[in-house]
N, C-alpha and C positions, 0 to 999 in steps of 0.2 A: 466602491469596489465591486466589480461584477465577476463572479467565479462561475464557470460552467464546466461540466464534465462532458467530453465528446469522445467518441471512438477515435483512436489514432489511425492514420492512414499511412501509406508508403511515403507520401509527401512530407510526413512529419519526422521521418527517420533522422535527418541531420539535426533538426532543432532538438529532438529528444536526446540524441547523443551529445550535442553541445551543452546541454544542461547538466550532464553528469560531472561531478567533481569528486575529490578525494573522500568527502563525507558520504556521498551517495554510494560510492564503491565500498567504503568501510562498513556502513551500516546496512546496506541493502543488496547490492549486486555481487560483490566479491571480485568483480573484474569489470573494466570498462566495456561498454557495448561497442560492437563494430557495426558498420552499415549492414552487413549480411545478418549478423545475429539479431539485430534490432528489427530488421525487416521480417525475419522468420517469426519473431515473437509477436509482432503486430499482426501478421497473417494468421497465426494460431489464435490470437484473441478474436479476430474477425470470424474465424470458423466456429469458435465456441459460441459467439454471439448469435450466429445463424442457428445453431443447434439449441441454444438456450441452456447450455450445460458447461460445467468446468469453470476454469479461471476466466473472470471477466475483468477487463482493464480499460482504463480511460485516460486520455490526456486531460490535464487540469489547465483550463484556459483562464487567464486573468486579462480581462479587457482585450480579448482576441489575440493574445500572445501565449504560446505554450509555456506554462510556468511549472509543469511537473507531471506527475503520474500517480495514479491510485488504482488499486485492484482489490478484488476479493477472490479467494481460492478455497472452495469447500474441500479440496483434496488434502490440504495441509492438516495434519492431525498431531504434529509434534507439540506436546504440552497442552493440547486442547481436548475437550470432551465432546461427545456427540451433540450436534446442534450449534456448536461454536464455529464460526467461519472466519478464517484468518483474513485480515486486510493488511495491505502494505501501501506505502506512499513515499514519494520523494518530491521535494520542491527544488526547483532550479535556484542557484545561488542568488540571482538578481531579485527573486521574489520572496526570499526568506524574511521572516520577521514582520510579515504583513497579514498574518492570519490565513494565508492561502491553504496550508495543510489542514488546519482545523475546519475551514469551510468545505474543503474537498472531502474530508472524512465524513462530515455531517451529510453532505449530498450523497455520498456513497451509501451511508446507512439508510437514508431515505429510500434509495433505490432498492437496497437489499430487503427492506421491510415491505415495500410495494410488491416485490417479486417473490416474497416468502423464501428468502435465501437464508435459512437457519433461524435459530431462536436468539442467538447473540452474535454480534460482531465482536471480533477479538483482535487486539493488537498485542503482538508478542514483541517485546523490546528488551534489549540489553540495558541493564540498570545504568550503565555509563553513558547511554545515549540520552542525555538530559533534554534535548530538544524534542525527541519523540515522546518522552514521558510527559512533557508539558502539553504536547498535542493531545495525547490520550486524556489528560485531565480536563483540558479546555473543551474537548469534544464530548464530554459527558460520560466518559468511561470510568469504571471503578476497578481499582486493583483487586484482582481475585486471588492470585497466587504467584509464587515463584517456583520455577521448575528448572531442572537441568535438561537442556535440549539433547535430543538424540541425533540431531542432524546439523545444527549450527555449531561452528567452532570459532574459537578465538584465534587471533593471529599466531599464537604459539602452538596451535593444533589441539588444545584441550577443548572439551565440550563447553559451550557457553551456558551461562545462567541467563534465564529470560524471565522477565516480569510479564504476566498475562493480565491484560486489562480487558474488561468486558463491558459491552453496552447492550442492554436488553432491547431487541428490535421491536418488541410489542409496545414499547414506550416511546418509539420514535414518532 
């Protein structure tokens, strides 16, 4: 199995959106992407990459097919302490259960360590998102704390509880 992280381009918009499902919307995006919103997001990521600042995101490629998305965003501070950099990820349904998310998170941590992007990679996850909890464990993260989010909400509108998993980037 060959996993790569590559910058997304405008030609990836349709494949990216096609990979979103109810699980992706529930745990990550909150709403399905549109061609316009996804193209804007990809353009923003490209601008950030040129500047070397802000949220950095990548397509996750499994044997030359777009299998998901992974990013890090140093601006997210909800439940995090200084030096902890939030990462997020999603795997397309066809690629789940194959270790794609774990490999992508590990590759992203390698990149973050190489570019000195914080002291710790952080995964903030709803305790009910068992798949993401498994990814954090398998990718070498340690459960650090449980927090009540100030920004993430449950479907009923109440503030979400999040588990914060950390991986020391000096040990990557």
